[in-house]
C-alpha positions in Angstrom: -54.2 -38.1 99.2 -50.9 -39.5 99.0 -47.8 -37.1 99.4 -46.7 -37.2 95.8 -50.2 -36.4 94.4 -50.4 -33.6 96.9 -47.1 -32.1 95.8 -48.0 -32.6 92.2 -51.3 -30.6 92.7 -49.5 -27.8 94.8 -47.2 -27.6 91.7 -49.9 -27.5 89.1 -51.6 -24.8 91.0 -48.4 -22.6 91.3 -48.0 -23.2 87.5 -51.4 -21.9 86.8 -50.8 -18.9 89.0 -47.8 -18.2 87.1 -49.8 -18.4 84.0 -52.3 -15.8 85.3 -49.6 -13.4 86.3 -48.0 -13.7 82.9 -51.4 -13.0 81.3 -51.8 -10.0 83.7 -48.4 -8.7 82.7 -49.3 -9.0 78.9 -52.6 -7.4 79.4 -51.2 -4.4 81.6 -48.3 -3.9 78.7 -50.9 -3.9 76.0 -53.1 -1.4 77.9 -50.1 0.9 78.4 -48.9 0.8 74.8 -52.7 1.8 73.9 -52.2 4.7 76.4 -49.1 5.5 74.8 -50.6 5.8 71.3 -53.6 7.6 72.4 -52.4 10.1 75.0 -52.3 13.6 73.4 -49.4 15.9 74.3 -49.8 17.8 77.6 -49.0 21.5 78.1 -46.2 21.7 80.3 -43.6 24.6 81.2 -40.0 24.5 79.4 -37.6 26.8 78.5 -37.6 28.0 75.0 -35.9 30.7 73.0 -37.2 33.3 70.5 -34.6 34.7 68.1 -34.1 36.9 64.9 -30.7 36.0 63.5 -29.1 38.8 61.2 -26.7 37.8 58.7 -24.2 40.5 57.3 -24.1 39.8 53.7 -21.5 42.7 52.6 -18.6 41.7 50.6 -16.0 41.5 53.5 -17.9 38.4 54.7 -16.7 36.7 51.6 -13.2 36.9 53.1 -12.2 33.1 53.8 -10.4 33.0 57.0 -12.4 30.0 58.6 -12.3 26.3 57.7 -14.8 23.5 57.4 -13.6 19.9 56.9 -10.2 21.2 56.3 -11.2 23.5 53.5 -11.2 27.2 53.6 -14.7 28.9 53.7 -15.9 32.7 53.9 -17.2 34.2 56.9 -20.6 33.9 55.8 -20.5 30.2 55.1 -19.1 29.4 58.4 -21.9 31.5 60.2 -24.5 29.6 58.3 -23.0 26.3 59.1 -22.8 27.4 62.9 -26.3 28.5 62.6 -27.7 25.2 61.0 -25.8 23.3 64.0 -27.4 25.7 66.8 -31.1 24.9 65.1 -30.5 21.1 66.1 -29.6 22.0 69.7 -32.4 24.4 70.4 -35.6 22.9 72.4 -38.8 22.4 70.5 -41.1 25.4 71.2 -38.4 27.8 70.4 -38.7 30.1 67.6 -36.2 31.5 65.1 -36.3 33.9 62.2 -33.9 35.2 59.5 -32.7 38.8 58.3 -29.9 40.1 56.5 -27.9 43.2 56.5 -26.3 45.4 53.8 -25.7 48.8 52.7 -27.2 50.7 55.9 -30.4 48.7 56.6 -31.5 45.3 57.9 -34.4 43.5 56.0 -36.4 40.8 58.0 -36.6 37.9 55.4 -38.5 35.4 57.7 -40.5 36.0 60.9 -39.6 33.7 63.7 -41.3 30.2 63.5 -41.1 27.0 65.7 -37.8 25.2 65.1 -39.1 21.5 65.3 -42.3 21.8 63.1 -40.3 24.0 60.5 -36.8 22.5 60.7 -36.5 21.5 57.1 -38.0 24.8 55.9 -35.5 26.9 58.2 -32.5 24.8 56.8 -33.7 25.3 53.3 -34.0 29.2 53.7 -30.7 29.6 55.3 -28.9 27.7 52.4 -30.3 30.8 50.1 -28.7 33.5 52.3 -25.7 34.6 50.2 -24.1 37.8 48.7 -26.4 37.6 45.7 -29.1 39.3 47.8 -27.0 42.2 48.5 -28.7 45.5 47.3 -25.8 47.8 47.8 -21.8 47.5 48.3 -21.7 49.8 51.5 -21.5 48.4 54.8 -22.5 50.8 57.6 -22.9 48.3 60.4 -23.9 50.7 63.3 -26.9 51.8 61.2 -27.5 48.1 60.3 -27.7 47.4 64.0 -30.2 50.2 64.8 -32.3 48.9 61.9 -32.3 45.4 63.4 -33.8 46.9 66.5 -36.5 48.3 64.5 -37.1 45.1 62.7 -37.4 43.2 66.0 -40.1 46.1 67.1 -42.1 45.5 63.9 -42.0 41.8 64.3 -43.5 41.8 67.7 -43.1 39.4 70.5 -39.8 41.0 71.6 -37.5 38.3 70.1 -33.7 38.5 71.0 -31.5 39.8 68.2 -28.3 38.0 67.4 -26.4 40.0 64.8 -23.4 38.1 62.8 -20.7 40.7 61.3 -17.1 41.2 61.1 -17.8 45.0 62.1 -16.1 46.7 59.1 -17.5 49.9 58.6 -17.6 51.0 54.7 -17.2 53.8 54.3 -15.3 54.3 57.4 -17.1 56.2 60.4 -16.3 59.5 61.1 -15.5 60.0 64.7 -16.8 63.5 65.0 -20.0 62.7 63.5 -21.2 59.0 64.7 -24.5 57.7 63.6 -27.4 58.7 65.9 -30.0 56.2 67.4 -33.3 56.3 65.8 -36.1 58.0 67.6 -38.5 54.7 67.5 -36.0 52.5 69.5 -34.0 52.8 72.6 -30.8 51.3 74.1 -31.8 48.2 76.1 -35.0 48.0 74.6 -34.5 44.6 73.1 -32.0 41.8 74.4 -29.5 41.0 71.7 -25.9 40.0 71.0 -23.2 40.9 68.5 -21.5 37.8 67.2 -17.9 38.8 65.7 -17.2 36.8 62.8 -13.5 36.8 61.2 -9.9 36.7 62.0 -7.5 39.0 63.5 -5.3 39.0 60.3 -6.1 41.4 57.7 -7.1 39.9 54.3 -8.1 40.8 50.8 -11.9 41.3 50.2 -13.0 39.5 47.2 -14.9 41.4 44.5 -17.9 39.5 43.1 -20.4 40.1 40.2 -24.0 40.0 40.3 -24.2 36.3 40.2 -21.9 35.8 43.1 -18.9 34.9 41.0 -15.4 36.0 42.0 -13.9 38.5 39.7 -11.0 39.6 41.9 -10.2 41.5 44.9 -10.6 45.2 45.9 -7.7 47.6 45.8 -6.7 50.6 47.9 -7.5 53.0 45.3 -11.0 51.5 44.8 -12.1 52.0 48.5 -12.8 54.9 50.5 -10.0 55.2 53.1 -9.5 56.3 56.4 -6.5 58.5 56.0 -6.5 59.6 59.5 -5.7 56.0 60.4 -7.6 53.6 62.5 -8.3 54.5 66.0 -5.3 53.3 68.2 -3.1 52.6 65.0 0.6 53.5 65.2 1.5 57.0 63.2 2.3 56.3 59.6 0.2 53.3 59.4 -1.0 52.9 56.0 -4.6 52.8 55.1 -6.0 49.5 54.7 -9.9 49.5 54.3 -9.5 47.2 51.3 -8.4 44.5 53.7 -10.6 42.9 56.1 -10.2 41.7 59.8 -12.5 41.2 62.7 -13.3 44.7 64.1 -13.7 43.4 67.8 -13.2 46.9 69.5 -15.7 48.5 67.4 -18.2 45.8 67.9 -17.7 45.8 71.7 -18.5 49.6 71.8 -21.3 49.4 69.6 -22.8 46.5 71.6 -22.3 48.6 74.9 -24.1 51.4 73.4 -27.5 49.8 72.3 -27.6 47.6 75.4 -26.3 44.3 73.8 -23.5 42.1 74.7 -20.7 40.6 72.3 -19.2 37.2 71.9 -16.8 36.1 69.2 -17.7 33.2 66.8 -14.7 30.8 67.2 -16.1 27.3 66.4 -19.3 25.8 65.3 -20.4 25.0 69.0 -19.8 28.4 70.1 -22.9 29.7 68.1 -25.0 26.9 69.7 -23.7 28.0 73.2 -24.7 31.4 72.5 -28.1 30.7 71.4 -28.9 28.5 74.5 -27.7 30.7 77.1 -30.2 30.5 80.3 -30.5 34.3 80.4 -32.0 34.4 76.9 -34.6 31.4 77.8 -38.1 32.2 78.2 -40.4 29.9 80.3 -43.4 29.0 78.3 -46.1 26.3 78.0 -45.3 24.0 75.2 -47.2 20.8 74.1 -45.2 18.1 75.3 -45.2 14.4 74.6 -45.3 12.0 77.7 -46.5 9.1 75.8 -43.0 7.6 75.8 -43.2 7.0 79.8 -46.2 4.6 79.4 -44.4 2.9 76.4 -41.2 2.5 78.7 -43.4 1.0 81.5 -45.0 -1.3 78.9 -41.3 -2.4 78.0 -40.5 -3.1 81.3 -43.5 -5.2 81.9 -42.7 -7.3 78.9 -39.1 -7.9 80.0 -40.3 -9.2 83.3 -42.7 -11.6 81.6 -40.3 -13.0 78.9 -37.0 -12.9 81.3 -35.2 -16.0 80.9 -35.6 -18.1 84.3 -32.7 -19.5 86.2 -33.3 -23.0 87.1 -31.7 -24.3 90.2 -31.5 -27.9 91.8 -34.2 -29.9 90.7 -36.7 -26.9 90.1 -38.5 -27.2 86.7 -38.4 -24.2 84.4 -41.3 -22.0 85.1 -42.6 -22.3 81.4 -42.3 -26.2 81.2 -45.4 -28.3 81.4 -46.1 -30.0 84.7 -45.9 -33.9 84.0 -47.5 -36.2 86.4 -45.1 -38.3 88.6 -45.4 -42.2 89.6 -48.1 -42.9 91.9 -47.4 -44.3 95.3 -48.4 -47.8 94.7 -46.4 -48.1 91.6 -43.1 -46.8 93.4 -43.6 -48.8 96.5 -42.8 -52.2 94.8 -39.9 -50.9 92.9 -38.3 -49.8 96.2 -39.1 -53.3 97.7 -37.5 -55.2 94.7 -34.2 -53.6 95.3 
């Protein structure tokens, strides 16, 4: 066999081998894609969270001392917006439920449910939480926090409590007769956090009707005042229970009393950060989709198969068909005739 024929034969065999390797890559990619589609979720450990979020729906939460997109919004609306954002950030497998506080009691609206499977339902339900659900105009925050612990106990599963409030007690607390903890709950029995909502500047409290329409503002003569003055206030300070600001000192003290901690709601992100703190996480086994790994490997194989070839010198393109060159006997006379 002449040298040219041998070389062409070798090139033909090499091309055949490349075609076999290409076919193998495509077959492996197809198999991995099938595995990706059929592989069921695996039960793997991951960090999740379990919350009951309590919204204070008393009238002082209607004070507009936050902004969203440059427009003033109420404390309750900002708290709901921050909670909606936090839902997007929680890992699948986490559970969240809703409760509301008014008068002196906390009522459970929705028991904790999984956030990914029920994401749209959670968003729809939170949009309906507003002052029209209020059943009384009083706002006895301390009793409401005690009630929230009872709600968590009745819900089962020891969820973490997250209580969003401005901390304004109405009527004001009598320092000589503070509310006593309920007999069926104990300080530290549940993990929880009081989230302070509101600004530092006292503002007028909107007055609304049963349909939630604003009909004015509360005046000093319409509200039970603390004529002894607020704790720490300067002598001669005028009563101002008809105005509302964040009662941060009271909330810090209350949190310490029940074994919670305290954080202030300053931005939309602060709610998400508060709900994803590692100390509130629970290590549980959750169904986890791992099919994407097989799909990614299949994509890599396809990229290798169809990558552009870099021709150098007189090397033929690996996808080009091999053409037979001139035979030795035909090439020799051409060389002589020169």
